[in-house]
N, C-alpha and C positions, 0 to 999 in steps of 0.2 A: 242552047239555053245557058244564060250566064248565071252567076252565083245568086244575084238578087231574085231572078225569076225562079230559081230552084227553091229559095227560101220562101217566096210568096206562095208557090204551088204547095209545098209541104205544109206550110202553116195553115192553109185553108183546109187541108185534109184532117188536121188534128183539131177536133172540136172539144174545147175544155170549158169548165166552169169551176167555181170555187167559192166557198163561204164557210164561216165558223159554225160549228154545231156543238151543242152541249153534250156531255158524256151521257146524260139521261136520254137524249134523243137517239144517240147511237145504240144505247142499250135497248131501247124500244124497237129500233130497226132490226137488231139482231134477234130479239125475241120473236118478231113477226116474220123471220126468215127473209128479210129484205136486204140483209147484209151478209155476204158469204166470206168467211175468214179462212176457208180451206183447212180443216183440221188435219188433213193428211200432211200438211207442211210441218207440223209440230216436231216431227223427228229430225228435221233439218235445222231448226232454230234452237240454239242451246243456251238460252238465258238461264242464269243461275238464280237462286232465291235472292241473292244480293242485288242482281241486276233488276229483277222484278220490283223489289222494294224501292230501289232508287228511282225507278220510273214513277211508282205511286207517290213517293215523296216529292218528286218534281211537280206533280199535279197539285198536291196539297200546299206546296210552297209558292205555286204560281210561276214556276220556272218555265220559260218558253220551250215548247216541244215542236220538233219538226213536223211538217204537214203529213197528213195521211192521204195517200193516193188511192183512188178507187176507179174502177172501170164500170160504166153502166151498160149492162147487158140489154138485149132486145126486150126481155121481159120486165125490165125496170130494176132488177136486182143489182146491187152494187157488189162487184168482186173486189176484194182488197188486193191491190197491186203492191203497195208498200205501206207497212205499218201493221202487218199481221201480228207481230210479237207484242207490239204495244197494245193493240186492241184485245188480243188474247189474254194479256196480263190483267187488263181491267176486268174482262168478263170472267176470268178464272177467280179473281179476288172476290168479286161480288156473288159468285156461285151460279153462273148461268152458262159457262163455257161447255160446249158439247164436243165429244170426240167424234171420230169418223163414223162410229156406229150409232151416233145420236144420243149417247148416254152422257149425263152430266158429269163433268170432271170434278174431283174432290176440290172444294175451295181451298185456296192457298192461305198460308199464314205469312205475315211479314216478319222481318228481322230488324233489330235495332240499328240505327245509323248514327253517324257522327253528330248530325244536326237534330235528329229526332230519335233518341235512344228508347223512348217509350213506345216506339212501334214494335218492339220485340213481342212476338207471338200474337200481335193484334190481328183480328179477323174482321170481316165486313159487318156481320150481324150475328150475335149469339145471345138469344133471349135468356139463356140459362147462365150466362156469365157476362153480364153487361160491362163489367170492369175490364174485360179483355177484348172488347169489340168497339168499333166506331160508335160514337153517339149518334142519335138521330140528326142532330144539327150538323155533325161532320159529314154524314152520308148525304144530306141535302146539298151542302156546299160542294161536295165532291162531284155530284151529278150535274151541278150547274156550271162547273168549269167547262170551258170551250176548247175544242181542238179545231185546227184549220184543216178543212177537207178540200182536196183538189180532185175534180171529177173529169174523167175522160168519157165523153158522151158516146152513145152507141153509133153515132154517125161517123165517128173517127175511122180512119183506115184500120183494117183488121189486125195489123201487127203492132199497133200502138202500145197496147198494154204489155205485150211480151217484151218489146224493146225497152219500155219504161222500167219494167221489173228488172231487166238485166242491168240497166244503167244505174239505177238508184242503189238498191241493196244496202240501205242505210240502217244504222242502229243495231244493237245486239251484237252477237258474234258474227264475224265475217264468214259468209258461206264459201265453200269451195266451188270451182267451176261446175262440178257435177251435181252438187247439192242444188245449185241455182238452176241447172238444166233440168233436174228432177222436178222442181217446182213449176217450171215452164210447161213441162210435159203433163203434169197433173192439171194445170189450168187449161191446157189445150185438149187433152183427151184422157180422162182418168182410166178408162178401160184399157187403152193402149199401155198406159203406165203399169197397170196391174199385170198385163201380159208380160211386160219386161221383167217385173219383179219375180214372177213365177219362173221365167226362163233363166234368170240370174241364179236361181237356186239349184240348177242342174248340177248333179254331183260330179260328173266328168269335167264340166267347165271349171268348177271350184277347185278340183284336184289338180288342174293344170296351172293354177295361179299361186305362186309362192309369194303372197302379199303379206305386208306387215299389218299389225292390228290398227295402226294409224290409217293405213290405206283403206282398210275395210270401213273404219269409222267415217272416212271421207267419201265413201261410195265409189271407190276406184274400180271395184269389180263391175259396177253398173256402167261406168264410163267405158270399160273395155268391151262390154257387151254392145253398147251403142256404137262404138267405133266399128265393131265387126259388122253390124247391120249397115252402117253408112258406107263403109269401105266396099261392101259387096255391091252396092248400087250406084256408087259415084262413077261418073265418066271421067277418066283421067285426062282426057283432052280438054275438059272444061276448066281444069285447074290452071290458073294464071301463074301462081307461084308467089304472089304477094299477100294471099289471104291469111288472116289470123286463124290458127288451127282450131282454137276453142270455138270461135264463131262459125267456122266452117262445119264443125261437127254438129253444133246446135242448129244452124240453118238447114242442114241437109236432113236431119232427123225430123225437124218440123215440117219440111217440105214433103217427106215421105208420108207423114201423118195426114197433112192437108190434102195431098193428092189421092189419098186412099188407094195407093198403088201397091201396097204390100199384100201378098198372100200369106197371112199369118201362119197357116198350117204348114205351108211349104217352107217358110222361113224357119219355123221351129224345127222341122225335120232336118234341114241342112245344118243348122246350128248344132243340134244334138249329135248328129252323125260325125260332124267335124271334130268335136271335142271328145267323143267316144273313141275315135281313132287315135287322136293325139295322146289321150290319157292312157290308152292301152299300149302305146308305143314308148312314151317317155315320161308320163305322169307329170310331176311338178317340174321336171327338167325341160318341158316342152318349149319354154320361152326363156331359158337360161343360156348364157354363152358357154360354148365348149372351149376349154383350155387345152391346147395341143400339147403343152409341156407335161401337164399332170394327167392328161387323158380323162378329165372329169368335167362335168358341167358345174359351173360356179356362178356365184353372184345372185343378185335379185332378179325379179321379173324384168325382162328387157322388152320395152315397147317396140323397139326397132325390129327385134326378131319376130314379134307378134305381127308387125306390118309386113314382113316378108312372108311369113308362113301361113297365117290364119286363112287368108282369102285364097292363097294358092292351093291349100289343101281342100278348102270348101269347094272350089271350082273344078277340082280334079279328083273328087272322092272315088268315083267308079274306077278310074285308072290306077290311082294310088293303092286302093285296097287289093288290087290284083298283083301289085309289085311285091318283090321280096322285101320284108320289113327291115332287114339289115341294110338293104340298099337305100331305103328312105331315111333311115337313121343316120347313115353316113353322109347323105346329102345335107341333112340338118346340121350335123357336126361341122361340116366344112364351111358353112355360111360365115361363122364367126371369124374365120381366118382369111376370108376373101378380101383382097385389096379394095375392091369396090365398096364392100360393106364397111370396112374399117374407115375408109375415106369419108363415107357419108355419116358415120356415127361417132367419130372421135376427132379431137383437135379443134382449133379455133376456126378452121376454114369450112366447117360443115355447114350445109345450106339451111335455110329456114325450115321449120318442121313440116310445112305443107309440101315444099319441094322435096324434102327428104322422104316423106311418105310416098310420093309419086315414084321416085326412083327405086325405093325399096320394094314397092308393089311390082315394078317391072322386073326386078331381080327374081322375085318369087315366081312370076309368070314364066321366065326363062328356065328356071330350075325344074319346074314341074310340068 
């Protein structure tokens, strides 16, 4: 199949439509539960009051706004793929935005801007303080403003909305890879995402991770958990070596969900026992490099050590638990000074992350 044939084939699979819709029409769709904005995503989108106000200001001034992308489900409901923060800002301002429990979020107030300083403390509608709210005329004109809506029809191939969400990620604060991955998982299977959230809070797991506040804010502990699950089930022989590591993790966790191949109870048990053992052995030093000169564990969390150790321990729990703990600790200490490990993890000649992971996994298998 040549390039043009590939283009023609994939273009036919993606069935799209698009037209402008008034904000009033979108408000009605949301009120009728025909537009899903995924309130669970709110924790990952970090628009400030200034950003929200500037967006409302853009609508008031008629400044062009990027299209809103939605995916039409089999039941006809539109899932917002890109534009969640923009729509949420509108719905929050007018006082109809719901949180994940279905409760109305407190309506927002605007702040003054360079062009419209009188927006300071303005609200959508306050009958008790009309001087501090939009006038009826302003509300009508606001609802008549139109936004460009792009629709992925339900006949499109099943991965279209996930790929689109990954590629666009426009507007607002830039999401980290894991925040974006979290959104994809919520779209795909909210119950599985909740299962991950509960597993992530495991005390032994958290005590093994010497993460920074920034890493926690960016959901890095969730990424480590997902890596653990993906690493346990990936076939190393299927890795070509040219894959992008972020896409590799996302594609494989999505595949596990869609295949419904995980025994969640078994997975949870293995996860908990693995980090119970590591926490009891080395606590927050579990994935820190050991410095031979000072005879101390030093530095931050090492993803490379995690890739050597975590699955090796998980796959050999019964054997390892019977071994002398000092022997296991010495093996872990020696990893940091191994020539093979140093070659893979330092210097300009180190391989791509996906190839490095494969080699590090093999080191772990040999050691345990």
